[in-house]
N, C-alpha and C positions, 0 to 999 in steps of 0.2 A: 593566319589572318585572312589571306586571300581565299582559302577554302571556305572559311566561315562566311565571308562576304558573298561568295558564289552560292553557297547553300541558302543564304537569306534571299538572294534574288530568285532562286528556284522556288523557294517557299512562297514568295510574293506572287510569282507568276502562276504557280499551282492553284492558288486560292483566288486568283483574279476574278473568276466567275462568281465567287461568293463575297464580292465586295460589300453587298448589302448586309451580310452578317456582321462584318467589322463595323460598318456604319451604325447598325442598330445597337450593337454592343456599346459603342461610344456614346450614342444618344442616351442609353439607359444609365451610363456612368456619369452623365452630366450633373453638375451641382452636387456630386457626392464628396466623399472625404477620403483622406489618407489617414489611416489610424494605427500607427505604431507609436506607443507612448514614447515621449522624449521629444519627438517632432522638431528637433532643431534641424537646421539645414543639413548638417553632416549626418544626422541620424537617418534622414530621408535618403541621402545618397547611399548610406550603408544598407538600408532596408531593401532598396530596389536594385542593389548590386551595381551602382554606378562606378564605372571605371573609364577614364579618359573621356568623361562627358557623356557617357551613354549608360542607360539603365534598362533592365529587362523586366517585363511584366508578362505573365502568362494568362491567357484566356482559357478557363477550364473546359468550356464547352467544345471548343474546336482545336485547342492545342496550338493556336497561332502565337507567335512571339511578337509582341508589340513593343517597339523601342521608343523611348522618350528621351529627348535631349535634356541636358542638365537644367537649362533655364525653366523647363516645364515643371521639374520637380520643385524648383524654387518658388514658382508660381503657386503650386499646390500648397506649400507650407504657408505662404503669405495669405492665400485665400482662406485656408483653414482657420488661421488666427482671427481674421476678420469675422468669419462665420460664427465662431464661438462668442466673440465679444458682443455680437448682435443677438445672441440667444438662439441662433439658427441650429446649433448642435445640441440643444436640450430638447428632449422628445416627449411630447404627449402623444398618446395613441388613440386613434379614432376607431370606434366599433365598426367592423366590417370594411375598413379602408386601410390600404397600405400607406405608410408615411412616404411622402414624395422623395425624401432624402434616402430612404432605405430600399427603394425598389431595385430589384435586380441583384441585391447582395445575397451571397450564400449564407448558409447557417453559421459557418465558422466565422465569417466576416461580421455577421450581426452579433454573435456572442463576443467577439473581440471588442466591438464597439460598445454594446449595451450591457455586457456582462451576462452571465447565465440567467439571473433573475429578470433582468430587463428584457432579454430575448423571449423568455417565457411569457412575460406580461404582454409583450408586443404580439406574439403569436396568438395567444388566447383572445386578445382583444380584436386585433385587426383581421385575423383569418378565420378563427374558429368560433367567434361570437360566444365565448364562454363567460359566465358572470365573473367579472374582475372589478375591484374597486378602481376609482380614478387614480392615475399615477403618472408621474413624469420621471425621466431618467437623465441624470447627468453622466455623460459618457466616460468610459475608462480613460479616454484621451486626456480628460481634465485632471486626472490624478497627478500627472507630472507638470501641470500648468499652475498649480497653486504656488503662492510665495512660500518660501521656507524661512522660518525665523527660529531663533534660539530662545527657549523658555526653560529657565532653571537648568541650563546646561544641556538640554535635550532639543534636537531639531524637530520642529512641528510645522505642519502644513497650515497655511492661512489663506482664506479667500481674498482675492483682490476686490477693490471697490466695483470694478466692472463686472466681476463675477457675481457679487452680491446683488447688483442691479438686475442681472439676468434672473437670479433666483427669486427676487421680489416679484418680477413679472410672472414667473411660473406659479408662485403661490397665489397671486391674484387670479390667474387663469384657473387654478384649482378651485377657488371659491366660485367662479362663474360656472364651472362645469358641474359642481356638486350641488349648488344652490345653498351651501352652508357658508358660514363666515367664522374666521378665527375670532375668538373672544366673545362670540354671541351666546347669550344665555339660552335662547329659545332653540337655536339650531346650530350648535357649535361645530366647527371643523377641527379635526386633529389629524396629524399625519405621522408616519413612521419614516425613519431613515434606515435603509437596509443596504448592506454591501452586496456586491454581485460581480465577481470576476468571471473571466471567460471559462475557466475550469473550476468546477465545484470543489470547495475546500470546507466541508461542513464544520461549523463551530470555530473556524480559524480567525474570522474577522467579525466586525461588530454590527449590532442592530440596536436601534433605540426606538421605543414605541411611545405613543401618547404625546408627541410634541405639540405644543400649543396649550397644554393644560397648566396655566399659571396659577399661583396661589390665589390671586384675586378672583379669577374665573371660578376656581374650585369652590370658594366660599359662596359665591352667588348660586352656583349649580346645586350645592348641597342645601342651601337655604330654601331654594325653590322646591326641591324634592321633599324636604321635611314639612314645608308649609302645606303641601298637598297630601301629607300623611304617607308618602311613599318612601319608607325607610330602605326598601330594597334598592331603589335608584340612588339614594344617598350613599348606601354601602358601595354600589357600583362605582360612583365617582371617587370615593375614598380609596377603593382598591386600585383604580386606574392611576390615581395620584401617587400612591405608594410604589407602584411599578415604575412610574416615571422617575421618582426620586432615587430609587435604587439603581436603575439603569443609567440615568444621567450622572448620578454620583460616582458610580464605579467606572463607567466607560469614558465619560468626558472629563470628569475631574479627578479620577483615580483616588477617590476618598478613602477606600479601604486600604490602599497602599500607604497613603499619608498617615492614617491612624495607626497602622501596624508599625510604621517607622517611629511615630511618637511614643508608642508603648515600649518599643525596644530601647529608645533613647532614655526612657524613664526607668529602665532596669528590669522590664518585664521579661520573663523567660517563657511566657506562654506562646504556643505555636501560632503562626499567623492565621487569621480567620477572615472570612468575608463578613464584615460588620453588619451589612444589611440582611443577608440571609441568616446569619446567626441570631440577630434580634428577632426575626420572624419565627424561627424555629423555637427560640426560648419562650416566646409568647404562646405558641401552640402547645408547648410542653406544660406550661403553667396552667393553661385552660383545659388540658386533656384532649386537645383536638388532634385528629390524625390527618386532616386535609385542610388545605388553605380555604376551601369554600365554607368551612365551618366558622371562620372568623366573622364576628358581627361588625356592624357599623361602628359601635363603640370601640371594639378591639382595634379596628383599622385607624380610628382617630388617634388612639394612643400610639400605634405603630408609626403613623406619620410624624407625630411629635418626636419620637425617638430618632427617626431618620433625619428630621430637620436638625436635631441636636448634633448628629454626625457632621452635617454641613457646617454648623457653627464651629465645631472643634477643628475642622479642616480649613476654616476661614473661606468658605465657598458659599455662593448664593445661587439658587435656581433663578435664571433670568426671568424677569417679569414681562418681557416682550417675546411674543411667539417667534418673531423673525430672528432675534438673537439666539433663542433656543435652537432654531433650525440651522443657523450659520455654524454654531459650535458643534452640533451633531454631525453636520456634513463634513466639517474639517476632520472630526475624529474618525468618521467612517473611512474617509480617504486615507487618513493617517494609519488606519489599522492594516493597510496593505504592507506596512513596514514593521509591524510589531513582531517580536521574536517567534511566536508560535506560527504566524502566517509565513514568515521566512523559512522556518523549519519545514512546514508542509510543502512549500514550493520546491524546496531543495529535495525532499523525499519523492515528490511527484514529478520532478523535472519540468516545472512550470517556469517560463522565463520571467525574470524580475521586471522587464520593461513593460509588460502588458498593463499593469495597473488594475484598479477595481473601479467599476461604475458605482454610482450611488442612486438608489431608487427611492423616490419619495412617493409613498402610497397612502391614499386616504385611509384613515383608521376605520376598520370595521371591528366591532368588539365582541370577542367570544366570552366575555365575563359580564354580559348584560342581563343574564337571567337563566332560568332553568332550561330554556331551549336555545341557549347560546353555547358555543363551544369552539374548540380548535382541534385540528388533527392533521395526521400525515397518512398518506395512502400510497401503496405500491401496486402497480397494475399486474405484477407477477410476484411470486414468492422470491424474495431476495436471497434466500439460502439455497433453494432447490431449483428455481427457475420455472416451476409449474405455473400454468396459466390460471392462477387463482388470485383474485384481488384480496389484499390484506392491508391492515393498517391499524391505527390507534386514534381514539378520540378522547378528549378531556372536556367535560362539560363545565360551563361557567368559569372559563380560564382564558388567559391570553396566550398568543402564539408561541412565545419562547418556552413556556412551561412544558409543553408536550415534547418539544425537541430536546430541551435540556435534561428532561427526566426528573425535575424536582417534585413532580407529582406522578402518582401511578395512573397511567391511562387505561382506558377500556378498549376492547377490540371493537371493530366496526359493527359487530352484531348488536351493540347497544344502539346504534343508529337504525339498523334494519328493523329491530324488534321493539324498540322503545326502552326508556330508562326512567326510573322514578326514585325520588328522594323525598325527604320531609318537605322540601321547598315546593314540591308540586301541589301541595294542599294550601288553600287560601290562608294568608296570614291572619292571625287572630281568630280563626274558625275553630270549632270544637274538634274537627278532624285533624287540624294542625297539631292540637294538643295531644291527640291520640296517635299521631303519625308514627312514633317509635313502635308502639304496639302493633299498629297495622302492618308496618314493614316487616317486623319480626314474624308475624303470623303468615304473611305472604311468602317469606323465605322458607319457613317451616313447611309450607304446603307446596314448595317448588314453583310457585307462580312467578316469583322473581328469584334471581340468584343472589349470592352474597354481596354483589356490587350494585344491585338494583336493576339489572337488566331483565326485561320481561321475558318469560317463557311463554311464547304465543300458543303453544299446544295445550298448556295447562290453564290459560286464562279463559274461563267461561263464567257465566253468571252463577251457575250452580257451584262451581269450584270455589268461587270467591265467597259465596254465602257460607259454604262449609268451612272455609278457612277462617272467617271472622266470627264464627259461632263458638261460644265457650260452653263447655259441658258443666254440669253442676259440680262435678269433681274438681274441675279447674278453678271454678269460682271459689269453692271451699278452700282450695289450696292457697290462693292469693289472700283470702280472708285470714287464714291462719298465719301467714307471713306477717300481715299487718298487726294482728293481735299480739303476736309474739315479740315484735320488734318496736312497737310504739307504746311507750309506757303511759304517756299523758292521755287521760280518758277523752278529753275534748278533741285533741288532735287525732286520736284513734277513730272517734266517731266520724269526723270529717273525712278521714281517709277511706273509711268503709263506705261512706255515702258516695264519694268520688269514684270508688271502685265500681260501684253499681253502674254509674254513668259510662265509665271507661270500657267496661266489659259488655256493654249493651250496644248493639248496632241496629238502629232503626232501618227500615227498608229504604228510606230516603238517603241515609248515610251510605248504605250498601251501593245504591245507584250512583252516588257521587264518587265513591272509590272506583267503581267500574268506569265511570266517565273519565276520571283523571288518568287511569291506565290506558284507556282507548285513545284519549286525546294525545297522550305522549306517543303511543304507537303510530297513530295516523300522521302526526306532524313530522316526527323524526323519520318515519319510513319514506315519506315524500322526499325529504332531503337526501336520504340514502339512495333512492332511485336516481335522483338528479345527479348525485355525485358519481355514481357508477357510470351513468351515461357520459358524463364529462371525461371520466378516466378512460373509457373505451375510445372516445373521440381523440383524446390526446395521444394514446398509444398508436392508434391507427395513423395519425398524422406523423408522428415521430418515427414510426416503424421500429420502436424499441421500448423496453420497459421504462415506465415513468415513475418518478418519485414526486408526489403532489402534496403541497401544503394547502390546507383550506381552513376557513373560519366560517362559523355559523353565527349570525347576529339576529337576536330577537327584537322585533319591532315593538312599537307602543301597544299594539293589539295582542302581543304575545305570540306572534307567528314567526317561525324561524326563516331566515333567508341565507342561501349558500353563496359564498364568495371563494374563488380560488386565488391564492396569493403567489403561487410559484409552481412551475413544473420543470423537471430536468430529468435527464437520463439517470436512472437509479443506480446507486452503488450496489454491487452484488458480489456474491462469493464466486470462486472459480467454477464450481459445479453449476451455478446458475448461469454464469456467462456462457458456458458451452451449451447448456440446454436451450437457452433463449435464442442464441445464434442459430443453432441447428433447427429449432422449431420454425423460425422465420424463414430459413433457407428452404426447408421442406414444404413450407406453405407457398413458396414462390415469391415471397415478398422482398428477399434480398439475394444477391448473387453469391457464388462460392467465395469470391474475393472479399465481398463485404462481410460474410460470415467469419472468415479468417481474421479480418481486421477488427472484428468486434471482441475478440478474445485475446487479452494480454497474456503473453507467454509466462510472465511471473505468476499470474493468477492461475494459469493452467497447472502449475506445479502443485497447487493446493490439492488437486485431485488425487495425488499419490501419497500425500502426507497423512499420517494418522492424526486424528483430531480428538479433542476432549469431548465427552458427552456434554452437550450445552447446558442441560439442566443441572448436572453435577457441578459444572464449572461456575455457573451463576450462584449456586448455593455456597460453594467454597469461598467465593469473593465476598458474598454478603455475610458469611460467618467470620470474616476477617482473617482468612488463611493465606491471603496473598502476601508473600514475604518481600517481594520487590521485583525489580525488572533488570535484567542484564541486556546484553546485545544479542539479538536474534542471530543464530549461527546457521544451523541446518534445520530446514523445515520439519515440522512434525511435533506431536505431543507424546510424552512418555511418563510413566510413573514407575516407582520402584524403591527399594531400600537403599539408603545411602551406603556406599562402600568407597573406601579410600585407596585400597591397594589393587592395582590393575591385575597383578598376577594372581592374587587371591580370588579376584572376580573371575578370571579365566578358568581357574580350577573349579570354582563353584558351578559355572556354566557347563563345564565338561562333565561334572557329576550328574547334570540334569539332561544330558543328551538323550533324545528319544522321548522325553517327557512331553505330554501335550501342553500347549500354551497356557491353558486355564489351570494347570496343576503346578507349573513351575514357578519359582520365585523370580521376581523382576528386580533389576538393580540399576541405580543411577550412579555412575562413576563420578565422584567429586574430587577435583584436583586443583591445585593452585594454577597450574598450566599443564599442557601435555607435551610429552617427549616421545621419541621413537620407542623407548622402553615400555611405554604405556600402551602401545598398539595392541598387544594380545587381549588386554582387558577392554580397550575402547571398542574394538571390532565386535565383541560379543555383548556389549552392554546394551541396555534398553535406551539409555540416554547419557549424555556427558554434560557436566556443569563445571565451568572453570572460573576462577577468580579474576584472571587476566585474559588478554587476547583481543582479537579483532575479527572482522568478517573474513579476513584472509589468513588467519593464523593456522598453525599446524592442526589444531583440534577441528576447525571448520573444514579444512581441505580434506582431511581423512574421513570425518563423519559424513561429509557430503558424498564421498565416493561410496560409502557403505549404506547410506540412507538412514543413519542413526541420528535422531533428534539431538540438537546440541545448543546450549546457551553458554556464551562466553562473557567475560568482563562483568561478572556479577560482583560489583564493588562492595555491596552491603555484607559480603561474607568474609569472615576472618577465620583463620585456621588455628586450632589449639594443638600444639605439638609438644612432644617430649622425646628427647634423644633422637630427633630426626623422624619420629613416627607421628603420623597424624592421628590424634585421639578424637577429635570432634570439630565442629564448626560453630561459630557464633554469628547470629544474624540479628541485628537490632537489639543486642543485649541478651538474647536467649541462646542457650547452648543446645545443639542437636547432635546426638551421638550416632555412631555407626548403627545401621538398622532402622533409623527413623525413616518413615515413608515420605517421599518427596515427589512432586509432579513438576515437570518442566515443559515449556512450550517453545520449541525452537523457531516457531513462526513469528511469535510476538516478543519473546524474551522473558515471559512471565515465569516466576518461580513460586510454587504454591506448596504449602504444608499439607501432607496427607495424600491419599490416593484418589485420583480422579480417573474414572473409567475412560479408556480410549476406544475410538472406533476406527478400525483400519479398513481402507478401501480394498475389497477383494480383487477387483479388476476395474479397468476403465469402463465407463458407461458406454452404451451403444452410440450415444450422441458424440462422446469424445472420440470413439473409434472412427466414426464417420467424418468428424472434423479433421482428424489426422490423415485420413485417406484423401480428403480434398487437398490437404497441405502437401502430401507426397506427390500429387499430380502436378503441383505448381512449382515446388521448390527445385532449385538447380543444384544446391550443395548436397553432397553425400554426407550421411550422418553415421559416425562411429562412436564408440564409447571408450573412455579411459577405465579399464577394469582389469582385475585379476580373476582368477577362476571363480571365487565365491559369488561374484555378481555378474558373471559372463552370461548366464542363462537369462537373468532378469533383463540385462541390457538388450539381448536379442529379442526377448518378448516385448520390450518397450519400443522396438522398431529400429534399433541400431543394426546396421549391416556391416559387420567387421569391427575390429578393435583398433582404435587409433593410438593407444598407448597401454602397453603392459609394463608396469613399473617392476622390473625383475628384482630390484632390491627389496620390495615388499614381500617377495617370496622368502627372502632371507630372514625376515623379521618374525617368522613363525616361531612360537615359543620353543619348539623342539630343535630348530635349526640355528637360532641366534647364537647360542653358545659356540657351536662349531664355526660359525662365520667369524666370531671374534678370535678364536684360536687361529683360524686361517690368516687373518690380517696380522696378528702378532708374530706368527712364524714368517710371513712374507717380510715384515719390517725388519725382523732379525736377519733374514737372508740377505737383503740389500745392504745391510750395514757391514756385512763381512767383506772387507776390502782386500784381504791378503791374497797372494798368489801361490802360497805354499801349499803343500799336500794337506796339512791340517785344515786349512781354510776350505779347500775343495771338498774334503771329507764332511766338514760341518754343513756345507751347502747341499751336498748330496743327501745327507741325513735329513735336513729340513725339507728338501723336495720330496723325499720318500714319505715324510710325515704329512705333507700337503696332499699327496695323491688320493688317499682314502677320503679326505674331507671334500676335495673337489668332486670326486666320483659320487659321493653321497648327495651333494648339492645338485650335481648334474642330473642324477636320477630323479630327484624331487622336481626339478624344473621341467624335465622331460615329461613327467606325468601330468604336471599342470598344463603345459603347452598342448599336450595331446588332447586334453579335454576342451581347452579353449578353441583349438583348431576344429575340433569335431562339432562344437556348437556353431561355429562360424564357417561351416563348410562352403567353399567357393568364394569366400569374402576375405579381404586382406586383414591380417593380424600383425600389428607392428609391435615387435618385442624390443624394448629399449634396453641396451646393454647397461650393466651396472653404472648408476649415476650418482648415488649418494656419497657425500663426503665422509671421511673416516669417523669424524666426531659423532655422527649419528649412530654408530655402532658401539660407542664407548659405554661400558656398563656403569650404572649409577648405584645399583644396589650392592650392599656388602656381601650378600650370599652369592651373587653372580661373580664378584671379584674373587672371593675365596675359592670358588670352584675352578676358576681359570688358573689361579696360582697352583692349585693342587694338580691339575691336568698338565701344566707346563713344568711341574716339579721345581718351582722357584718360590721364593718367599713373597709375602705380600708387599714388602717394601720394594723388591725388585719389580714386581708386577706394576706397582704404581708408577715406577720410573718409566717402564715400557709404555704404559698407557698415556704418558705425556706426549708420545709421538702421535696420538690420535687427535691432539688438540692443536688448532692452528689459530693464528690471529684473525684470519678472514676465511673461514672454511668454505664459504660458498664460491670463493674465487681461488681456492687452493687445490689440494691434491684430491681430485675427484674425476669422475666421468672418463672422457677419452684419455686424460692424463694417467689415470689409474690403469686403464686398459693397456696403455703402452708400457708402463712400468711393470705391471703384473699381467702379461699376455695370457697366462694360463687361465685366468678367470674368464676373460672374454671368449677364449677358445672353448672353454667348457660350456659356457652359455650358448654359443652358436651350435655346438654339437647337440645340446639338449633340444634346441628348437628343430634342427634338421632331422634328428633321429625320431622325434615325435611326429613330424610331418611324414617321414618315411613310413612309419607304422600305418598311418591313415591311408597313404597312397596304396599300400599293399591291401588295404581293406576296400579299395575302390572309391575312396573319397578324394576330394580336391582341395587340399589345404593350400593357402596362399601365405607364404612365409615372407615377412618383411623385417629385416634386421636394421636397427637404428643406432647410430653412433651419437652419444649425447655430448653437448657442450663443446662443439668444435669451434676453434678460433683460428686454426691454421689449416689450409688445404692439405698440407703435408701430413697432418694427423689422419686424414681420410685414407691416404695412400698406405700408411703404416698399418692401420687397422684393417684395411681391405685385405692385406696379405695374411693377417691373423685369421680373418673370416674364410679366406680361400683355403688356407691350410686345414681348418676345421672341416670345411665342406669336402675337401679331398679325402680326409679320413672317413667321413660318412659314406662317400661314394665307394671307397674301398671296402668298407663294412658290408655294403649292399651289392657286392660283386659287380661294381661298375655302373649301377643304376643311380644316377645323380638325383638329388632333390633340388628342384628349382627354388630360387629365392631372389629377392630384390634387396639391394643395399641402399640405405638412406641416411640422412643426417638430420639432427635436431638443431634448428636455428635458434640459438639462445644468446649469442653474443653479437654486439654491433659489428664486430669484425667479420663474422660469417654473413650477416645480413648485407654488408656492403660488398660482398664478393660473390654475387649471384652467378656470374658467368663462370668463374673458376670452380665453384662448388658443383654447378650443373655439369661442366665438362668432366670433373673428377668422378662423378657418379654415373654419367652416361645417360642415354635416353630412357633406359629402364629404371633409373634411379628415382628417388623421391625425397622430399624434405617435409618436415613437420615443424612448424614454428612453436617453440617452447616459450610462450608469451610471458609466463611468470618470471623466469630468469631474464628474458630479454628486457622486460620492464625494469627489473631491478638494476640491470647494468646500464640501460639507456638513461634512466632518470637518476641513478645514483641513490636509490632508495633500498632500504632493507624491508622486505615484506613483513618480517616479524617485529621490527622495532619502530616502524615509521608511524604507527597509528596515533601516537601522542601528538603529532603535528599535522597529520593528513586531514583530520577533521577541521582544524583551524584553517588550513589551506583551502579546503572545500568551501567553508563558510565565507571565505574571501574571494570566491569565484575563480580560484586558480585552476580548478578542474571542472570546467563548465561543459561536461559531456556525459552521456550515459548515466551511470550511477554515481558520478562525481567522485570517483576513486580509481586511481591508476591500476590497482590490482583487481578491480571488479569490472571495469570497462577499459577498452584499449585507449591508451593515451595517443594524441595526435603525433607525437614525436616517434612513438613506437610504430604507428601506422606508416609513417614516412619511410622508416627502415624496411618494413615489410613490402611496401610498394616498390622500393628500389630493388629489393631482391627479386620480386615477381617479374619486374620489367627486364632485369638482366638475365635471369634464368630462362625466361621464355624467348629472349632474343637468340638463345642458343638452341633450345628445343621448345618449339611453340606449344607442345602438349605436355610439357614437364609437369609432373604431379606435385602440387603443393597443398599442404593441409595445416591445421593448427590443433594442438592438443593441450594448450594451457587452459586454466580455468575460464579464460575469456571465451573459449569455444562454446560455452553454454549461455553467454550473456547476450540478450536480444539486441542491444545496441551494437555490440561488437560483431555479432552475426551480420547485421546490416552492412557494416563497414567491410567485413571480409567478403561478403557477396559482391559488393561493388569492386573490390580489388581483384576478383576473379579466381579466388582460391577454389580448390576442388573438394576439400574434405574439412569438416569440423568435427571435433571429438570432445566429449565432455563426460561427466560422471554418468553412471547408468540411469540414475533417477532424474537426470536432466535431459535425457534423450527425447521424451515426448514433447516437452516445451521447446526444445531446440528444433524439432521437426516443424512445429508451428512457426517459430521465429524465422526459420529459413524461408518458409513460404511467404510470410509477411514481407521479408526483406526483398524477395524477388518481385512481389506485387509493387512495392514502393519503387524498386529500380525501374520497372517497366513504365510506371506512371509518372516517373520523376519529371519527364520533359513536358507533361501537360498538367502537372499539379499546380493548383492556385496557391501562391504564397499567402500568408496570413495578412499581408498588407497589399494595398492597392493605391495607385495614383489616379485620381479622378479629376479631370480638368474642366473648368468652365471656359467657354470661348475657344476651345481647341477641338471641336468636333471634326470627325472625318466626314467630308462631303464626297461621297462616291469613292473614287480611287484615292488612297492616301497621297497627300501632297509631298512634293520633294522635300526631304529633310525630316519628315515625320517618321519615315521608316529608314533606319540607317544600319550599316553593317554592325554586327555584334562586336563588342570590345574583345 
């Protein structure tokens, strides 16, 4: 406390010369807001870290710590409430002017308050002067301030009367600003209600368009249009009304849900449908339409009647007052923050629940108003590759949500750049309109327009058009023959032939009109295109990041298009694009190295190493209905191959293909109910693994992650067809698939697809990725090693691991050729320790068993020596941690009959006796039973053999002039005495190797794996037992199991429910994926104790948490030296370690997402006594 107070005084004195900076900062903060949703007094205390009456606020520009007394926080809450009630916190944005309440706020603050959409609107309007419709924003703060009432057993948000009054004032101001009026026939005003949270969650929350279009107003607008003969406008109004009915009905009233429940209650077995969308699609099918734009005014009148019928069945009515429509829409959009899909998205993305969503009310601009209207989305860079190429989609004569939702096929932006033509471009009721189909077909055949109607500017010439629309005599005769052969009635035939002459003849005036129509489209749309590109470039330049932009083009009364931008945000992108964009901006000098690293998420970086499906083939497979379902994404990557059920059969098949080029060999997907140690030989060589059960931390995922094999687990749609314990096939959704059926799986998404989809494997990291990792290596403090055996050791080194943090020696035993001998060894050992007699016969039996064990141990020792030789060679000069045998006995227990029969034969005993002996392999709780250090103490020859293998391998390399670094690790220590016993075993083995080498010792370090709370709580004793050269590595998987009392393999059934109830509110919200705070406390205790003995004592981690970005941040804070993860996790861990160090360095000057801004408490010159106090 005293030290902190002194530090604060020193900081105050240090910056005394910069009093004006603090003063100006406080002035800028005046009349601002505190915006963490919840905003109760206690929430404010919690948000600003109030303890003992003091809260902390960080000024990002100067890193000063400004301390506020508790009463000031209370004042902020009180003032905020009053401000909202008077409408002060509902924002209209002025063109070219900053809002007085928003001056000085950072981007993250503005997004927290206004939401992403609101921030984009504010930025485009006030700073960039980009064409944006009039809009006002109800802040995210309001999301928690609505009343909560219960409707039909469901909690709903409701506006208070005070809030409605504020909204009424804003709607009136919207009328003044636009010059339009709600309900006015001549110049009507309509608005949308759009959600907008701080963090983008596309499609997760709600939007409602065309608010204000009541039934009464519709009838007047349609009557006016028809009276003037403008059926196009009448159609536009009916189309807009149908959109409102569908959105309001589904989003506000949940009519589709009500009708589906009614159908189910009436005994219907039909699958649930979207009634509105289904009715529209049914109408289009009846009429033979392929596009919504083909529906006529009459069609839409009928569709509106159908929609109104749905309202009647659900006993709902579209409000006849625009205000009531807006109130209900606003409540629903605020409510959408808490709908299941939004909660799921927040959970997946790590977005706090307390933030809430803002609601943006935007003046409607209509993309469905005519041929030169439209809506679209633009990306300022390629979202898949990151290339500096503007791309996007546009949908003509459509409203905003249609292009985003994908209900209609959009065109590329070339349609805007070059022009676009349909039948509607020709004047209604003109002869050319009647000929339009023929004209467009001729233009397509001549390549003047493409199949979608986009103009080919190179081919559009007067001469080319004339040639396109000229029919040869042969063509005319062909059409005549068709008419003569198909129309029997003479009178009808004559009329058709007469009309044919007109249709196939184009006068020069008609030719000129067609050319004018095409050029008119080119000119008008190209102007919009150029304006759009200029806006896009301006937005990216301002954001210094790739932008995702939504736009609408509205056609005015004179037929001229006008561009409006509705939203801009940082665009979602692939891992490859993230890296490319970040490094391009860094190399252009626009962002720093630290910013470049913070722009690339480590989880996204992993995508760069994972095989992917060919996008075209994937889309076709999905459109062909070959997507069988979705399991849990296990190990990243895509794979295809024939279904195979037996892992040993698979291993044999792969062995037969050794040396065969990849394009010639067969590929296999191993399909299992679940995986076990027995399955390892097949899993390791498979192209992919699919299991019926499992979780993100099950055996299958841990093993396949280590090998980089794509894996999907928990595919519940799959059932196994078995006979006598053998799997014959699988059934998915009623269909049976046999062994040999081709299957594709995506371990990144969990998708399971029938048939083969070509995969694309990254050959190496891109130059940009290499440069990014080089920047990371210059910044990170943590050393990076890999958890690997020999088969992936070279890959790990190539990916940037320097050393091996964990060699699981038991995995060397699981090789198909060694597993049988390992089982023999354990069975003989178990028989040996059961011999309790002291007589000569007992001694003879023991001696005989030990003689039997020697050749087995020697064989295992040779194999491990060869493996370690290669691993040390790859990692010359870097530490390699070999963990002594750790696995419990039950993992070596044979499951297959042929394995058991061979064991019985080699032991010269009956199968019945073998089964009895194998009972010794089974324990009530094997993870806490006879394993690890305990096994080494009972069977010392095994550990001795392993140590000799490591040291002999290192000795060979020393003799070759290499520098192997041997680290021997004791697993699952819970008593310090265990270290002492095993140290003697290790020393005895080392002495034998020294003797073998004529006195030339091999240096090594001895360490311990911290996997038990007992070990974690004894840091001093463990450090003293190991000495200053010793080391420890935290085995976080087992430490989590024992600390939390959870079984990694069995807990998934309730862990997801726990996470949904915010019990694991950190990292990936899963204690086996991200370090749990209780486990972190134990690690911290160990670090502090061990380093109190030896300040430089080396501590690392080798559990799966070592590759988790959140956990890496925690471990970096704790001061660990080394993190180790699977080979394929190394590159992303290098990035995560650098990001963690950047965050650690910046932590003291990082601006929290919340801020207390006080009226009437400005700093005048030097802060007054009591305004700066000692830190709590």
